[in-house]
C-alpha positions as a printed Julia matrix, in Angstrom:
84×3 Matrix{Float64}:
  89.85  55.55   93.38
  92.73  55.43   90.94
  92.97  54.92   87.19
  95.99  53.89   85.18
  96.2   54.49   81.44
  98.38  52.62   78.99
  97.82  52.55   75.21
  94.43  50.98   74.58
  93.63  50.22   78.24
  92.37  51.9    81.39
  92.76  50.02   84.69
  90.61  51.01   87.68
  91.38  50.62   91.38
  89.3   51.27   94.5
  90.89  51.39   97.96
  94.19  50.3    96.43
  92.71  47.13   94.92
  92.42  46.35   91.21
  88.78  46.39   90.01
  88.78  46.02   86.22
  90.33  46.87   82.86
  88.49  48.66   80.08
  89.69  48.83   76.5
  89.76  52.18   74.76
  90.51  53.44   71.27
  92.86  56.03   72.78
  96.44  54.96   72.25
  98.23  58.09   73.47
  97.55  61.2    75.47
  98.54  64.06   73.2
 100.23  67.14   74.63
  97.84  70.05   74.69
  97.67  73.65   75.73
  94.1   73.42   77.01
  93.17  72.91   80.64
  92.99  69.47   82.18
  89.59  68.84   83.76
  89.27  66.52   86.71
  85.74  65.8    87.87
  83.94  66.89   84.7
  83.92  66.56   80.94
  85.88  68.88   78.66
  82.6   70.44   77.5
  81.77  71.6    81.02
  79.07  69.02   81.73
  78.89  65.77   83.67
  80.27  67.32   86.84
  81.29  65.1    89.76
  79.24  65.92   92.88
  81.64  65.29   95.73
  85.14  66.01   96.95
  88.35  65.11   95.11
  91.59  64.97   97.08
  95.21  63.99   96.5
  95.25  64.14   92.71
  98.5   62.89   91.16
  99.47  62.56   87.5
 102.46  60.51   86.36
 104.27  60.21   83.04
 103.9   56.42   83.0
 101.24  53.91   84.04
 101.68  52.8    87.64
 101.67  49.11   88.53
  99.11  47.57   90.87
 101.79  47.45   93.61
 102.62  51.15   93.16
  98.96  52.15   93.36
  98.51  50.03   96.5
 101.6   51.66   98.04
 100.19  55.15   97.39
  96.87  54.11   98.94
  98.56  52.72  102.08
 100.71  55.84  102.46
  97.58  57.99  102.3
  95.91  55.94  105.05
  98.77  56.25  107.52
  97.67  59.69  108.7
  94.25  58.28  109.66
  95.11  54.86  111.12
  96.89  53.91  114.32
  96.65  50.07  114.13
  98.02  49.43  110.66
  96.62  48.85  107.21
  94.34  45.89  106.42
């Protein structure tokens, strides 16, 4: 799963493929000195029950092609016949 944020929008991807776009009232991610939480809310609740691997954060929103490329690169260590 991957998410890409740009002002007012969040795009979601699963297995390197675009799924949907959601609008949001957030127009910028403000710099902060608090911890970044991945897999739970900032209040300590709503925890994700599973494993999270290969987290990456970029300064700009990635394109669909860039997200697909990252997905394919991650698969290479598991596949021997190529990527679908």
